[in-house]
mmCIF file as Biopython writes it, N, C-alpha, C and O atoms, coordinates in Angstrom:
data_model
#
loop_
_atom_site.group_PDB
_atom_site.id
_atom_site.type_symbol
_atom_site.label_atom_id
_atom_site.label_alt_id
_atom_site.label_comp_id
_atom_site.label_asym_id
_atom_site.label_entity_id
_atom_site.label_seq_id
_atom_site.pdbx_PDB_ins_code
_atom_site.Cartn_x
_atom_site.Cartn_y
_atom_site.Cartn_z
_atom_site.occupancy
_atom_site.B_iso_or_equiv
_atom_site.auth_seq_id
_atom_site.auth_asym_id
_atom_site.pdbx_PDB_model_num
ATOM 1   N N  . MET A ? 1  ? -3.617  -11.281 7.853   1.0 0.0 1  A 1 
ATOM 2   C CA . MET A ? 1  ? -2.542  -10.355 7.761   1.0 0.0 1  A 1 
ATOM 3   C C  . MET A ? 1  ? -1.110  -11.459 8.044   1.0 0.0 1  A 1 
ATOM 4   O O  . MET A ? 1  ? -1.101  -12.468 8.750   1.0 0.0 1  A 1 
ATOM 5   N N  . ARG A ? 2  ? -0.190  -10.988 7.397   1.0 0.0 2  A 1 
ATOM 6   C CA . ARG A ? 2  ? 1.120   -11.796 7.565   1.0 0.0 2  A 1 
ATOM 7   C C  . ARG A ? 2  ? 2.202   -10.868 7.645   1.0 0.0 2  A 1 
ATOM 8   O O  . ARG A ? 2  ? 2.380   -10.133 6.674   1.0 0.0 2  A 1 
ATOM 9   N N  . PRO A ? 3  ? 3.135   -10.752 8.874   1.0 0.0 3  A 1 
ATOM 10  C CA . PRO A ? 3  ? 4.091   -9.837  8.748   1.0 0.0 3  A 1 
ATOM 11  C C  . PRO A ? 3  ? 5.253   -10.252 7.911   1.0 0.0 3  A 1 
ATOM 12  O O  . PRO A ? 3  ? 5.424   -11.442 7.649   1.0 0.0 3  A 1 
ATOM 13  N N  . LEU A ? 4  ? 6.161   -9.204  7.424   1.0 0.0 4  A 1 
ATOM 14  C CA . LEU A ? 4  ? 7.028   -9.441  6.420   1.0 0.0 4  A 1 
ATOM 15  C C  . LEU A ? 4  ? 8.243   -8.789  7.102   1.0 0.0 4  A 1 
ATOM 16  O O  . LEU A ? 4  ? 8.104   -7.763  7.768   1.0 0.0 4  A 1 
ATOM 17  N N  . GLY A ? 5  ? 9.709   -9.524  6.894   1.0 0.0 5  A 1 
ATOM 18  C CA . GLY A ? 5  ? 10.572  -8.891  7.416   1.0 0.0 5  A 1 
ATOM 19  C C  . GLY A ? 5  ? 11.125  -7.501  6.697   1.0 0.0 5  A 1 
ATOM 20  O O  . GLY A ? 5  ? 10.591  -7.014  5.701   1.0 0.0 5  A 1 
ATOM 21  N N  . ASP A ? 6  ? 12.275  -6.947  7.362   1.0 0.0 6  A 1 
ATOM 22  C CA . ASP A ? 6  ? 12.890  -6.015  6.376   1.0 0.0 6  A 1 
ATOM 23  C C  . ASP A ? 6  ? 13.384  -6.122  5.140   1.0 0.0 6  A 1 
ATOM 24  O O  . ASP A ? 6  ? 13.373  -5.196  4.329   1.0 0.0 6  A 1 
ATOM 25  N N  . ASP A ? 7  ? 13.888  -7.363  4.907   1.0 0.0 7  A 1 
ATOM 26  C CA . ASP A ? 7  ? 14.523  -7.624  3.756   1.0 0.0 7  A 1 
ATOM 27  C C  . ASP A ? 7  ? 13.554  -8.419  2.704   1.0 0.0 7  A 1 
ATOM 28  O O  . ASP A ? 7  ? 14.122  -8.840  1.696   1.0 0.0 7  A 1 
ATOM 29  N N  . ILE A ? 8  ? 12.476  -8.612  2.803   1.0 0.0 8  A 1 
ATOM 30  C CA . ILE A ? 8  ? 11.558  -9.391  2.169   1.0 0.0 8  A 1 
ATOM 31  C C  . ILE A ? 8  ? 10.890  -8.719  0.959   1.0 0.0 8  A 1 
ATOM 32  O O  . ILE A ? 8  ? 10.215  -7.697  1.084   1.0 0.0 8  A 1 
ATOM 33  N N  . ILE A ? 9  ? 11.101  -9.320  -0.194  1.0 0.0 9  A 1 
ATOM 34  C CA . ILE A ? 9  ? 10.772  -8.808  -1.469  1.0 0.0 9  A 1 
ATOM 35  C C  . ILE A ? 9  ? 9.625   -9.713  -1.771  1.0 0.0 9  A 1 
ATOM 36  O O  . ILE A ? 9  ? 9.729   -10.933 -1.639  1.0 0.0 9  A 1 
ATOM 37  N N  . HIS A ? 10 ? 8.300   -9.006  -2.260  1.0 0.0 10 A 1 
ATOM 38  C CA . HIS A ? 10 ? 7.110   -9.621  -2.498  1.0 0.0 10 A 1 
ATOM 39  C C  . HIS A ? 10 ? 6.555   -9.068  -3.842  1.0 0.0 10 A 1 
ATOM 40  O O  . HIS A ? 10 ? 6.841   -7.950  -4.272  1.0 0.0 10 A 1 
ATOM 41  N N  . SER A ? 11 ? 5.799   -9.885  -4.417  1.0 0.0 11 A 1 
ATOM 42  C CA . SER A ? 11 ? 5.177   -9.511  -5.628  1.0 0.0 11 A 1 
ATOM 43  C C  . SER A ? 11 ? 3.436   -9.860  -5.598  1.0 0.0 11 A 1 
ATOM 44  O O  . SER A ? 11 ? 3.069   -10.795 -4.886  1.0 0.0 11 A 1 
ATOM 45  N N  . VAL A ? 12 ? 2.698   -9.296  -6.168  1.0 0.0 12 A 1 
ATOM 46  C CA . VAL A ? 12 ? 1.263   -9.246  -6.144  1.0 0.0 12 A 1 
ATOM 47  C C  . VAL A ? 12 ? 0.927   -9.259  -7.673  1.0 0.0 12 A 1 
ATOM 48  O O  . VAL A ? 12 ? 1.582   -8.547  -8.434  1.0 0.0 12 A 1 
ATOM 49  N N  . THR A ? 13 ? 0.010   -9.983  -8.092  1.0 0.0 13 A 1 
ATOM 50  C CA . THR A ? 13 ? -0.441  -9.933  -9.417  1.0 0.0 13 A 1 
ATOM 51  C C  . THR A ? 13 ? -2.260  -10.145 -9.378  1.0 0.0 13 A 1 
ATOM 52  O O  . THR A ? 13 ? -2.706  -10.817 -8.448  1.0 0.0 13 A 1 
ATOM 53  N N  . ASN A ? 14 ? -3.003  -9.698  -10.154 1.0 0.0 14 A 1 
ATOM 54  C CA . ASN A ? 14 ? -4.461  -9.712  -10.295 1.0 0.0 14 A 1 
ATOM 55  C C  . ASN A ? 14 ? -4.790  -10.300 -11.694 1.0 0.0 14 A 1 
ATOM 56  O O  . ASN A ? 14 ? -4.577  -9.669  -12.729 1.0 0.0 14 A 1 
ATOM 57  N N  . PRO A ? 15 ? -5.199  -11.262 -11.669 1.0 0.0 15 A 1 
ATOM 58  C CA . PRO A ? 15 ? -5.567  -12.216 -12.873 1.0 0.0 15 A 1 
ATOM 59  C C  . PRO A ? 15 ? -6.808  -11.668 -13.361 1.0 0.0 15 A 1 
ATOM 60  O O  . PRO A ? 15 ? -7.167  -12.088 -14.461 1.0 0.0 15 A 1 
ATOM 61  N N  . THR A ? 16 ? -7.600  -10.751 -12.737 1.0 0.0 16 A 1 
ATOM 62  C CA . THR A ? 16 ? -8.899  -10.562 -13.151 1.0 0.0 16 A 1 
ATOM 63  C C  . THR A ? 16 ? -8.960  -8.788  -13.640 1.0 0.0 16 A 1 
ATOM 64  O O  . THR A ? 16 ? -8.043  -7.992  -13.441 1.0 0.0 16 A 1 
ATOM 65  N N  . LEU A ? 17 ? -9.746  -8.599  -14.036 1.0 0.0 17 A 1 
ATOM 66  C CA . LEU A ? 17 ? -9.989  -7.059  -14.622 1.0 0.0 17 A 1 
ATOM 67  C C  . LEU A ? 17 ? -10.601 -6.223  -13.423 1.0 0.0 17 A 1 
ATOM 68  O O  . LEU A ? 17 ? -10.909 -5.043  -13.594 1.0 0.0 17 A 1 
ATOM 69  N N  . LYS A ? 18 ? -10.733 -6.724  -12.467 1.0 0.0 18 A 1 
ATOM 70  C CA . LYS A ? 18 ? -11.490 -6.013  -11.312 1.0 0.0 18 A 1 
ATOM 71  C C  . LYS A ? 18 ? -10.307 -5.068  -10.366 1.0 0.0 18 A 1 
ATOM 72  O O  . LYS A ? 18 ? -9.109  -5.348  -10.341 1.0 0.0 18 A 1 
ATOM 73  N N  . LEU A ? 19 ? -10.738 -4.275  -9.853  1.0 0.0 19 A 1 
ATOM 74  C CA . LEU A ? 19 ? -9.905  -3.345  -9.034  1.0 0.0 19 A 1 
ATOM 75  C C  . LEU A ? 19 ? -9.684  -3.994  -7.713  1.0 0.0 19 A 1 
ATOM 76  O O  . LEU A ? 19 ? -10.599 -4.451  -7.027  1.0 0.0 19 A 1 
ATOM 77  N N  . THR A ? 20 ? -8.195  -4.014  -7.332  1.0 0.0 20 A 1 
ATOM 78  C CA . THR A ? 20 ? -7.958  -4.722  -6.071  1.0 0.0 20 A 1 
ATOM 79  C C  . THR A ? 20 ? -7.201  -3.857  -5.208  1.0 0.0 20 A 1 
ATOM 80  O O  . THR A ? 20 ? -6.852  -2.771  -5.671  1.0 0.0 20 A 1 
ATOM 81  N N  . ALA A ? 21 ? -6.924  -4.128  -4.158  1.0 0.0 21 A 1 
ATOM 82  C CA . ALA A ? 21 ? -6.181  -3.049  -3.211  1.0 0.0 21 A 1 
ATOM 83  C C  . ALA A ? 21 ? -5.408  -4.090  -2.006  1.0 0.0 21 A 1 
ATOM 84  O O  . ALA A ? 21 ? -5.747  -5.208  -1.618  1.0 0.0 21 A 1 
ATOM 85  N N  . ALA A ? 22 ? -4.290  -3.262  -1.624  1.0 0.0 22 A 1 
ATOM 86  C CA . ALA A ? 22 ? -3.749  -3.939  -0.392  1.0 0.0 22 A 1 
ATOM 87  C C  . ALA A ? 22 ? -3.411  -3.041  0.483   1.0 0.0 22 A 1 
ATOM 88  O O  . ALA A ? 22 ? -3.252  -1.883  0.096   1.0 0.0 22 A 1 
ATOM 89  N N  . ILE A ? 23 ? -3.219  -3.397  1.914   1.0 0.0 23 A 1 
ATOM 90  C CA . ILE A ? 23 ? -2.929  -2.222  2.877   1.0 0.0 23 A 1 
ATOM 91  C C  . ILE A ? 23 ? -1.398  -2.780  3.278   1.0 0.0 23 A 1 
ATOM 92  O O  . ILE A ? 23 ? -1.143  -3.954  3.546   1.0 0.0 23 A 1 
ATOM 93  N N  . HIS A ? 24 ? -0.532  -1.783  3.260   1.0 0.0 24 A 1 
ATOM 94  C CA . HIS A ? 24 ? 0.780   -2.182  3.634   1.0 0.0 24 A 1 
ATOM 95  C C  . HIS A ? 24 ? 0.897   -1.144  5.293   1.0 0.0 24 A 1 
ATOM 96  O O  . HIS A ? 24 ? 0.571   0.041   5.354   1.0 0.0 24 A 1 
ATOM 97  N N  . VAL A ? 25 ? 1.325   -1.805  6.246   1.0 0.0 25 A 1 
ATOM 98  C CA . VAL A ? 25 ? 1.479   -1.174  7.458   1.0 0.0 25 A 1 
ATOM 99  C C  . VAL A ? 25 ? 3.073   -1.051  7.693   1.0 0.0 25 A 1 
ATOM 100 O O  . VAL A ? 25 ? 3.746   -2.059  7.910   1.0 0.0 25 A 1 
ATOM 101 N N  . TYR A ? 26 ? 3.584   0.122   7.643   1.0 0.0 26 A 1 
ATOM 102 C CA . TYR A ? 26 ? 5.091   0.329   8.061   1.0 0.0 26 A 1 
ATOM 103 C C  . TYR A ? 26 ? 5.482   1.004   9.283   1.0 0.0 26 A 1 
ATOM 104 O O  . TYR A ? 26 ? 4.876   2.006   9.662   1.0 0.0 26 A 1 
ATOM 105 N N  . GLY A ? 27 ? 6.334   0.575   9.839   1.0 0.0 27 A 1 
ATOM 106 C CA . GLY A ? 27 ? 6.638   1.388   10.973  1.0 0.0 27 A 1 
ATOM 107 C C  . GLY A ? 27 ? 7.864   2.676   10.641  1.0 0.0 27 A 1 
ATOM 108 O O  . GLY A ? 27 ? 8.714   2.545   9.761   1.0 0.0 27 A 1 
ATOM 109 N N  . GLY A ? 28 ? 7.769   3.670   11.362  1.0 0.0 28 A 1 
ATOM 110 C CA . GLY A ? 28 ? 8.865   4.677   11.075  1.0 0.0 28 A 1 
ATOM 111 C C  . GLY A ? 28 ? 8.458   5.522   9.854   1.0 0.0 28 A 1 
ATOM 112 O O  . GLY A ? 28 ? 7.265   5.521   9.550   1.0 0.0 28 A 1 
ATOM 113 N N  . ASP A ? 29 ? 9.265   6.189   9.177   1.0 0.0 29 A 1 
ATOM 114 C CA . ASP A ? 29 ? 9.045   7.055   8.473   1.0 0.0 29 A 1 
ATOM 115 C C  . ASP A ? 29 ? 9.339   6.472   6.940   1.0 0.0 29 A 1 
ATOM 116 O O  . ASP A ? 29 ? 10.423  6.194   6.428   1.0 0.0 29 A 1 
ATOM 117 N N  . VAL A ? 30 ? 7.962   6.381   6.373   1.0 0.0 30 A 1 
ATOM 118 C CA . VAL A ? 30 ? 7.970   5.589   5.090   1.0 0.0 30 A 1 
ATOM 119 C C  . VAL A ? 30 ? 8.707   6.134   3.920   1.0 0.0 30 A 1 
ATOM 120 O O  . VAL A ? 30 ? 9.121   5.433   2.997   1.0 0.0 30 A 1 
ATOM 121 N N  . PHE A ? 31 ? 8.881   7.718   4.029   1.0 0.0 31 A 1 
ATOM 122 C CA . PHE A ? 31 ? 9.406   8.456   2.984   1.0 0.0 31 A 1 
ATOM 123 C C  . PHE A ? 31 ? 10.888  8.483   3.056   1.0 0.0 31 A 1 
ATOM 124 O O  . PHE A ? 31 ? 11.568  8.680   2.048   1.0 0.0 31 A 1 
ATOM 125 N N  . ALA A ? 32 ? 11.447  8.271   4.342   1.0 0.0 32 A 1 
ATOM 126 C CA . ALA A ? 32 ? 12.846  8.485   4.510   1.0 0.0 32 A 1 
ATOM 127 C C  . ALA A ? 32 ? 13.546  7.208   4.519   1.0 0.0 32 A 1 
ATOM 128 O O  . ALA A ? 32 ? 14.770  7.224   4.387   1.0 0.0 32 A 1 
ATOM 129 N N  . THR A ? 33 ? 12.833  5.929   4.679   1.0 0.0 33 A 1 
ATOM 130 C CA . THR A ? 33 ? 13.330  4.593   4.494   1.0 0.0 33 A 1 
ATOM 131 C C  . THR A ? 33 ? 13.742  4.239   2.992   1.0 0.0 33 A 1 
ATOM 132 O O  . THR A ? 33 ? 12.904  4.336   2.096   1.0 0.0 33 A 1 
ATOM 133 N N  . GLU A ? 34 ? 14.945  3.859   2.757   1.0 0.0 34 A 1 
ATOM 134 C CA . GLU A ? 34 ? 15.186  3.596   1.585   1.0 0.0 34 A 1 
ATOM 135 C C  . GLU A ? 34 ? 14.435  2.215   1.074   1.0 0.0 34 A 1 
ATOM 136 O O  . GLU A ? 34 ? 14.513  1.172   1.724   1.0 0.0 34 A 1 
ATOM 137 N N  . ARG A ? 35 ? 13.780  2.314   -0.028  1.0 0.0 35 A 1 
ATOM 138 C CA . ARG A ? 35 ? 13.194  1.311   -0.671  1.0 0.0 35 A 1 
ATOM 139 C C  . ARG A ? 35 ? 13.421  1.008   -2.162  1.0 0.0 35 A 1 
ATOM 140 O O  . ARG A ? 35 ? 14.060  1.797   -2.857  1.0 0.0 35 A 1 
ATOM 141 N N  . SER A ? 36 ? 12.926  -0.080  -2.637  1.0 0.0 36 A 1 
ATOM 142 C CA . SER A ? 36 ? 12.960  -0.427  -4.076  1.0 0.0 36 A 1 
ATOM 143 C C  . SER A ? 36 ? 11.674  -0.836  -4.414  1.0 0.0 36 A 1 
ATOM 144 O O  . SER A ? 36 ? 10.740  -1.140  -3.672  1.0 0.0 36 A 1 
ATOM 145 N N  . GLU A ? 37 ? 11.763  -0.796  -5.961  1.0 0.0 37 A 1 
ATOM 146 C CA . GLU A ? 37 ? 10.454  -1.282  -6.601  1.0 0.0 37 A 1 
ATOM 147 C C  . GLU A ? 37 ? 10.976  -2.178  -7.621  1.0 0.0 37 A 1 
ATOM 148 O O  . GLU A ? 37 ? 12.167  -2.382  -7.860  1.0 0.0 37 A 1 
ATOM 149 N N  . TRP A ? 38 ? 9.803   -2.776  -8.293  1.0 0.0 38 A 1 
ATOM 150 C CA . TRP A ? 38 ? 10.120  -3.927  -9.582  1.0 0.0 38 A 1 
ATOM 151 C C  . TRP A ? 38 ? 9.602   -2.892  -10.634 1.0 0.0 38 A 1 
ATOM 152 O O  . TRP A ? 38 ? 8.662   -2.101  -10.564 1.0 0.0 38 A 1 
ATOM 153 N N  . GLU A ? 39 ? 10.394  -3.111  -11.509 1.0 0.0 39 A 1 
ATOM 154 C CA . GLU A ? 39 ? 10.124  -2.242  -12.850 1.0 0.0 39 A 1 
ATOM 155 C C  . GLU A ? 39 ? 9.431   -3.458  -13.935 1.0 0.0 39 A 1 
ATOM 156 O O  . GLU A ? 39 ? 10.128  -4.306  -14.492 1.0 0.0 39 A 1 
ATOM 157 N N  . THR A ? 40 ? 8.073   -3.358  -14.085 1.0 0.0 40 A 1 
ATOM 158 C CA . THR A ? 40 ? 7.137   -4.546  -14.537 1.0 0.0 40 A 1 
ATOM 159 C C  . THR A ? 40 ? 7.558   -4.771  -16.112 1.0 0.0 40 A 1 
ATOM 160 O O  . THR A ? 40 ? 7.346   -5.900  -16.555 1.0 0.0 40 A 1 
ATOM 161 N N  . GLU A ? 41 ? 7.963   -4.084  -16.733 1.0 0.0 41 A 1 
ATOM 162 C CA . GLU A ? 41 ? 8.460   -4.334  -18.057 1.0 0.0 41 A 1 
ATOM 163 C C  . GLU A ? 41 ? 9.677   -4.795  -18.392 1.0 0.0 41 A 1 
ATOM 164 O O  . GLU A ? 41 ? 9.800   -5.751  -19.158 1.0 0.0 41 A 1 
ATOM 165 N N  . ALA A ? 42 ? 10.716  -4.156  -17.847 1.0 0.0 42 A 1 
ATOM 166 C CA . ALA A ? 42 ? 11.931  -4.581  -17.973 1.0 0.0 42 A 1 
ATOM 167 C C  . ALA A ? 42 ? 12.352  -5.772  -16.933 1.0 0.0 42 A 1 
ATOM 168 O O  . ALA A ? 42 ? 13.441  -6.325  -17.085 1.0 0.0 42 A 1 
ATOM 169 N N  . LEU A ? 43 ? 11.473  -6.160  -15.873 1.0 0.0 43 A 1 
ATOM 170 C CA . LEU A ? 43 ? 11.813  -6.779  -14.909 1.0 0.0 43 A 1 
ATOM 171 C C  . LEU A ? 43 ? 13.027  -6.715  -14.088 1.0 0.0 43 A 1 
ATOM 172 O O  . LEU A ? 43 ? 13.765  -7.664  -13.822 1.0 0.0 43 A 1 
ATOM 173 N N  . GLU A ? 44 ? 13.187  -5.185  -13.621 1.0 0.0 44 A 1 
ATOM 174 C CA . GLU A ? 44 ? 14.586  -5.015  -12.994 1.0 0.0 44 A 1 
ATOM 175 C C  . GLU A ? 44 ? 14.041  -4.324  -11.596 1.0 0.0 44 A 1 
ATOM 176 O O  . GLU A ? 44 ? 12.936  -3.792  -11.502 1.0 0.0 44 A 1 
ATOM 177 N N  . GLU A ? 45 ? 14.763  -4.399  -10.796 1.0 0.0 45 A 1 
ATOM 178 C CA . GLU A ? 45 ? 14.726  -3.819  -9.480  1.0 0.0 45 A 1 
ATOM 179 C C  . GLU A ? 45 ? 15.420  -2.369  -9.496  1.0 0.0 45 A 1 
ATOM 180 O O  . GLU A ? 45 ? 16.583  -2.231  -9.875  1.0 0.0 45 A 1 
ATOM 181 N N  . ARG A ? 46 ? 14.647  -1.327  -9.070  1.0 0.0 46 A 1 
ATOM 182 C CA . ARG A ? 46 ? 15.135  0.084   -8.938  1.0 0.0 46 A 1 
ATOM 183 C C  . ARG A ? 46 ? 14.827  0.697   -7.832  1.0 0.0 46 A 1 
ATOM 184 O O  . ARG A ? 46 ? 14.092  0.165   -6.999  1.0 0.0 46 A 1 
ATOM 185 N N  . PRO A ? 47 ? 15.311  1.820   -7.682  1.0 0.0 47 A 1 
ATOM 186 C CA . PRO A ? 47 ? 15.138  2.696   -6.249  1.0 0.0 47 A 1 
ATOM 187 C C  . PRO A ? 47 ? 13.601  3.166   -6.338  1.0 0.0 47 A 1 
ATOM 188 O O  . PRO A ? 47 ? 13.133  3.600   -7.391  1.0 0.0 47 A 1 
ATOM 189 N N  . TYR A ? 48 ? 12.950  3.063   -5.307  1.0 0.0 48 A 1 
ATOM 190 C CA . TYR A ? 48 ? 11.469  3.564   -5.182  1.0 0.0 48 A 1 
ATOM 191 C C  . TYR A ? 48 ? 11.531  5.172   -5.322  1.0 0.0 48 A 1 
ATOM 192 O O  . TYR A ? 48 ? 12.181  5.962   -4.638  1.0 0.0 48 A 1 
ATOM 193 N N  . ASP A ? 49 ? 10.683  5.422   -6.388  1.0 0.0 49 A 1 
ATOM 194 C CA . ASP A ? 49 ? 10.410  6.877   -6.581  1.0 0.0 49 A 1 
ATOM 195 C C  . ASP A ? 49 ? 9.291   7.298   -6.335  1.0 0.0 49 A 1 
ATOM 196 O O  . ASP A ? 49 ? 8.302   7.115   -7.045  1.0 0.0 49 A 1 
ATOM 197 N N  . VAL A ? 50 ? 9.339   8.058   -5.042  1.0 0.0 50 A 1 
ATOM 198 C CA . VAL A ? 50 ? 8.005   8.326   -4.118  1.0 0.0 50 A 1 
ATOM 199 C C  . VAL A ? 50 ? 7.259   9.433   -5.068  1.0 0.0 50 A 1 
ATOM 200 O O  . VAL A ? 50 ? 6.039   9.583   -5.005  1.0 0.0 50 A 1 
ATOM 201 N N  . ASP A ? 51 ? 7.986   10.106  -5.847  1.0 0.0 51 A 1 
ATOM 202 C CA . ASP A ? 51 ? 7.179   11.264  -6.738  1.0 0.0 51 A 1 
ATOM 203 C C  . ASP A ? 51 ? 6.241   10.462  -7.737  1.0 0.0 51 A 1 
ATOM 204 O O  . ASP A ? 51 ? 5.056   10.774  -7.857  1.0 0.0 51 A 1 
ATOM 205 N N  . LYS A ? 52 ? 6.749   9.533   -8.370  1.0 0.0 52 A 1 
ATOM 206 C CA . LYS A ? 52 ? 6.127   8.878   -9.575  1.0 0.0 52 A 1 
ATOM 207 C C  . LYS A ? 52 ? 5.048   8.204   -8.782  1.0 0.0 52 A 1 
ATOM 208 O O  . LYS A ? 52 ? 3.917   8.320   -9.254  1.0 0.0 52 A 1 
ATOM 209 N N  . ALA A ? 53 ? 5.168   7.558   -7.730  1.0 0.0 53 A 1 
ATOM 210 C CA . ALA A ? 53 ? 4.083   6.867   -7.004  1.0 0.0 53 A 1 
ATOM 211 C C  . ALA A ? 53 ? 2.780   7.681   -6.846  1.0 0.0 53 A 1 
ATOM 212 O O  . ALA A ? 53 ? 1.671   7.363   -7.276  1.0 0.0 53 A 1 
ATOM 213 N N  . VAL A ? 54 ? 3.181   9.001   -6.020  1.0 0.0 54 A 1 
ATOM 214 C CA . VAL A ? 54 ? 2.340   9.978   -5.844  1.0 0.0 54 A 1 
ATOM 215 C C  . VAL A ? 54 ? 1.831   10.278  -6.955  1.0 0.0 54 A 1 
ATOM 216 O O  . VAL A ? 54 ? 0.642   10.510  -6.740  1.0 0.0 54 A 1 
ATOM 217 N N  . LYS A ? 55 ? 2.106   10.427  -8.219  1.0 0.0 55 A 1 
ATOM 218 C CA . LYS A ? 55 ? 1.658   10.987  -9.388  1.0 0.0 55 A 1 
ATOM 219 C C  . LYS A ? 55 ? 0.482   9.605   -9.974  1.0 0.0 55 A 1 
ATOM 220 O O  . LYS A ? 55 ? -0.619  9.787   -10.494 1.0 0.0 55 A 1 
ATOM 221 N N  . ARG A ? 56 ? 1.100   8.364   -9.705  1.0 0.0 56 A 1 
ATOM 222 C CA . ARG A ? 56 ? 0.184   7.157   -10.096 1.0 0.0 56 A 1 
ATOM 223 C C  . ARG A ? 56 ? -1.082  7.319   -9.391  1.0 0.0 56 A 1 
ATOM 224 O O  . ARG A ? 56 ? -2.123  7.422   -10.040 1.0 0.0 56 A 1 
ATOM 225 N N  . PHE A ? 57 ? -1.082  7.357   -7.870  1.0 0.0 57 A 1 
ATOM 226 C CA . PHE A ? 57 ? -2.085  7.381   -6.953  1.0 0.0 57 A 1 
ATOM 227 C C  . PHE A ? 57 ? -3.292  8.616   -7.381  1.0 0.0 57 A 1 
ATOM 228 O O  . PHE A ? 57 ? -4.517  8.590   -7.266  1.0 0.0 57 A 1 
ATOM 229 N N  . GLU A ? 58 ? -2.424  9.609   -7.882  1.0 0.0 58 A 1 
ATOM 230 C CA . GLU A ? 58 ? -3.540  10.811  -7.986  1.0 0.0 58 A 1 
ATOM 231 C C  . GLU A ? 58 ? -4.224  10.615  -9.320  1.0 0.0 58 A 1 
ATOM 232 O O  . GLU A ? 58 ? -5.408  10.924  -9.449  1.0 0.0 58 A 1 
ATOM 233 N N  . GLU A ? 59 ? -3.415  10.040  -10.459 1.0 0.0 59 A 1 
ATOM 234 C CA . GLU A ? 59 ? -4.335  9.593   -11.626 1.0 0.0 59 A 1 
ATOM 235 C C  . GLU A ? 59 ? -5.092  8.616   -11.409 1.0 0.0 59 A 1 
ATOM 236 O O  . GLU A ? 59 ? -6.113  8.571   -12.096 1.0 0.0 59 A 1 
ATOM 237 N N  . ALA A ? 60 ? -4.881  7.633   -10.503 1.0 0.0 60 A 1 
ATOM 238 C CA . ALA A ? 60 ? -5.908  6.619   -10.321 1.0 0.0 60 A 1 
ATOM 239 C C  . ALA A ? 60 ? -7.053  7.293   -9.585  1.0 0.0 60 A 1 
ATOM 240 O O  . ALA A ? 60 ? -8.187  6.967   -9.936  1.0 0.0 60 A 1 
ATOM 241 N N  . ASN A ? 61 ? -6.908  8.244   -8.551  1.0 0.0 61 A 1 
ATOM 242 C CA . ASN A ? 61 ? -7.940  8.660   -8.020  1.0 0.0 61 A 1 
ATOM 243 C C  . ASN A ? 61 ? -8.895  9.701   -8.859  1.0 0.0 61 A 1 
ATOM 244 O O  . ASN A ? 61 ? -10.007 10.017  -8.434  1.0 0.0 61 A 1 
ATOM 245 N N  . ARG A ? 62 ? -8.453  10.114  -9.870  1.0 0.0 62 A 1 
ATOM 246 C CA . ARG A ? 62 ? -9.187  10.897  -10.881 1.0 0.0 62 A 1 
ATOM 247 C C  . ARG A ? 62 ? -10.062 10.171  -11.374 1.0 0.0 62 A 1 
ATOM 248 O O  . ARG A ? 62 ? -10.808 10.611  -12.249 1.0 0.0 62 A 1 
#
């Protein structure tokens, strides 16, 4: 485990076809904290879309 600061941006890639996962531990209210995410096709930072993320997880779980 490696702690990251509040202003750290990180990227993770998976060079294999196997499913991988990561655990992120946040302090405070995860959904009330302003966050951003990286748009992988356009390579642009954008505001984190909680609803879109929830839909992606639901689809992956099906």
